[in-house]
C-alpha positions as CSV (number, residue, x, y, z in Angstrom):
1,M,142.5,118.5,132.0
2,P,144.7,118.5,135.4
3,A,146.3,115.5,136.5
4,I,144.9,113.5,139.0
5,P,146.5,114.1,142.4
6,N,149.5,111.4,143.3
7,K,149.0,109.5,140.0
8,P,151.3,109.5,137.0
9,Y,148.4,109.9,134.5
10,R,145.4,112.6,133.7
11,I,142.3,112.5,131.3
12,G,142.7,114.6,128.3
13,R,141.4,115.0,124.7
14,S,142.7,112.0,122.1
15,R,141.9,111.1,118.4
16,T,139.0,109.1,119.3
17,G,137.7,111.5,122.3
18,L,139.0,111.0,125.6
19,G,142.1,109.1,126.5
20,L,144.7,108.9,129.5
21,F,147.9,110.3,129.2
22,A,151.3,110.2,131.2
23,T,152.2,113.1,133.4
24,K,155.6,111.6,134.4
25,P,157.8,108.7,133.2
26,I,156.3,105.3,133.6
27,K,158.8,102.5,133.7
28,K,158.2,99.1,131.4
29,G,156.6,96.7,134.0
30,T,154.6,99.0,136.2
31,R,151.3,98.8,137.2
32,I,149.7,101.8,136.0
33,I,146.1,101.5,137.2
34,R,143.5,99.3,138.1
35,Y,140.1,98.7,135.8
36,F,137.5,98.1,138.0
37,G,133.5,98.3,138.6
38,P,130.6,96.1,139.6
39,L,131.0,92.3,139.1
40,L,128.5,90.8,136.7
41,D,127.7,87.2,137.1
42,S,126.4,85.5,133.9
43,K,124.5,83.1,135.5
44,K,122.0,86.0,136.5
45,E,119.8,86.6,133.7
46,D,119.3,90.5,134.3
47,E,123.4,90.8,135.0
48,D,124.2,88.8,131.9
49,A,121.5,91.1,129.8
50,I,123.9,94.1,130.8
51,E,125.8,95.3,127.5
52,N,128.0,98.2,127.0
53,K,131.5,98.8,125.6
54,Y,133.2,98.8,129.0
55,L,132.4,95.2,130.2
56,F,135.9,93.3,130.8
57,E,135.1,89.6,130.9
58,L,137.4,87.9,133.5
59,T,136.2,84.2,133.5
60,N,133.3,82.7,131.6
61,R,131.1,83.6,134.4
62,W,132.4,87.0,135.7
63,T,132.6,90.1,133.9
64,I,133.8,93.8,135.1
65,D,131.2,96.5,134.3
66,G,134.0,99.2,133.7
67,S,131.1,101.9,132.7
68,I,131.2,103.6,136.3
69,R,132.7,107.3,136.2
70,E,134.9,106.2,138.8
71,N,136.9,103.6,136.7
72,V,139.3,106.1,135.1
73,A,140.9,103.1,133.5
74,R,138.0,103.1,131.1
75,Y,139.5,106.2,129.4
76,I,142.6,104.0,128.0
77,N,142.0,103.7,124.4
78,H,142.8,100.8,121.9
79,A,145.9,100.6,120.1
80,C,147.4,97.9,117.6
81,R,150.9,98.4,118.8
82,P,150.4,99.6,122.6
83,N,152.5,100.5,125.1
84,A,150.5,98.8,127.9
85,E,148.7,95.5,128.4
86,S,145.9,94.1,130.7
87,D,147.4,91.9,133.5
88,V,144.0,89.9,134.3
89,K,143.9,88.3,137.8
90,P,140.9,86.1,137.5
91,R,140.9,84.3,141.1
92,K,141.3,87.8,142.5
93,R,138.7,88.8,139.8
94,K,140.8,92.1,139.1
95,V,142.4,93.7,136.2
96,Y,145.4,96.1,136.2
97,I,146.7,97.9,133.2
98,R,150.7,97.3,132.8
99,A,153.2,99.0,131.1
100,I,155.2,97.1,128.4
101,K,157.4,99.9,127.2
102,N,158.9,102.9,128.9
103,I,156.1,105.7,128.7
104,E,157.2,109.3,128.4
105,P,155.4,112.4,129.6
106,G,152.6,113.6,127.4
107,E,152.5,110.0,125.7
108,E,148.8,108.3,125.7
109,I,148.6,105.2,127.5
110,N,147.0,102.5,125.3
111,Y,146.3,98.8,125.1
112,D,145.1,96.4,122.9
113,Y,141.4,95.5,123.5
114,G,141.5,92.0,122.1
115,T,140.1,90.5,118.6
116,D,136.5,90.0,119.7
117,Y,136.1,93.8,120.9
118,F,138.0,94.8,117.9
119,K,135.9,92.9,115.4
120,A,132.6,94.1,117.4
121,Y,133.3,97.7,118.1
122,L,136.5,99.1,116.1
123,K,136.5,97.3,112.6
124,P,133.0,98.6,111.6
125,I,134.1,102.2,112.0
126,G,137.9,101.7,111.4
127,C,140.5,101.7,114.1
128,K,141.9,105.3,114.7
129,C,145.0,104.2,116.8
130,D,148.5,105.8,115.7
131,S,149.6,102.5,114.0
132,C,146.2,102.0,111.8
133,E,146.5,106.0,111.1
134,K,150.0,105.6,109.9
135,K,149.1,102.7,107.6
136,R,146.1,104.5,106.5
137,R,148.5,107.5,105.7
138,K,150.8,105.2,103.8
139,K,148.1,103.6,101.8
140,R,146.8,107.0,100.5
141,A,150.3,108.6,99.9
142,E,150.6,105.2,97.6
143,A,147.5,105.4,96.1
144,R,148.3,109.2,95.1
145,A,151.6,108.3,94.0
146,E,150.1,105.5,91.7
147,R,147.7,108.1,90.6
148,A,150.0,110.5,89.4
149,R,152.2,108.0,87.9
150,L,149.3,106.6,85.7
151,K,148.5,110.5,84.7
152,A,152.2,111.0,83.8
153,K,151.8,107.9,81.9
154,E,148.7,108.9,80.0
155,E,149.9,112.3,79.2
156,K,153.0,110.8,77.7
157,K,151.1,108.5,75.7
158,Q,149.1,111.3,74.5
159,E,152.0,113.5,74.0
160,R,153.5,110.6,71.9
161,K,150.1,110.4,70.0
162,S,149.8,114.2,69.3
163,Q,153.9,114.2,68.2
164,R,153.0,111.2,65.6
165,K,150.0,112.7,64.4
166,A,152.0,116.2,64.0
167,E,154.8,114.5,62.1
168,K,152.2,112.4,59.9
169,L,150.3,115.7,59.1
170,A,153.8,117.2,58.4
171,K,154.9,114.6,55.8
172,E,151.6,114.6,54.0
173,K,151.8,118.4,53.6
174,A,155.2,117.8,52.3
175,K,154.2,115.2,49.9
176,Q,151.5,117.6,48.8
177,K,153.9,120.1,48.0
178,A,156.3,118.3,46.2
179,K,153.2,116.9,44.3
180,A,152.1,120.4,43.3
181,S,155.5,121.5,42.8
182,G,156.2,118.8,40.2
183,K,152.8,119.4,38.4
184,A,154.0,122.9,38.3
185,G,157.3,122.1,36.7
186,G,155.6,119.9,34.2
187,K,153.2,122.4,33.0
188,A,156.3,125.2,32.7
189,K,158.1,122.6,30.7
190,K,155.3,122.1,28.4
191,A,154.5,125.8,28.0
192,N,158.3,126.4,27.1
193,G,158.4,123.6,24.6
194,K,155.0,125.2,22.7
195,A,156.8,128.5,22.9
196,R,159.7,127.1,21.3
197,R,157.9,125.3,18.3
198,L,156.1,128.6,17.7
199,N,159.6,129.8,17.0
200,G,160.3,127.3,14.3
201,H,162.5,124.7,16.7
202,R,161.6,121.4,17.3
203,V,163.0,120.6,20.4
204,V,161.9,117.9,22.7
205,A,161.6,118.8,26.3
């Protein structure tokens, strides 16, 4: 998607759908964009009943409904290790997104949505930020390595078992062969003794 005129960001495709990406270097401490929308008063029943994932609570009474299309800041995704943060001005009833790191062109802009939002919307489906994806990849790699280790261990165990079985079988065969050879030798001696006696000799075999 094209960059927004005179702004250091653009809307683009992200891992979670759409996101906001830097088009120019953004220095740490820079106010990047304002998060805005209609102000909802929790004391008014109809406004307090409004529910969507773009609500930004300012105070116990006032909340910004950031679901309007003009609020480009709503495209900024959550990250557990963000490069920006929300700068809330309760008295002015305004919220700005401010860089907490130097952001390079092409980098996605993100901030931490907070514990309540995370538990309500992100935890049930699994956070897809880079930090969590890296953790999942690491866990998957560790799990694969553990499965490979256990498989190799089992194969080695089976190999030793087969080797012991083969050695036992070889010993039994050798024993049987020796026994058969001994019997054959005994029979030959007996037959030789008989032959000698028939020839008139008394030889003890």
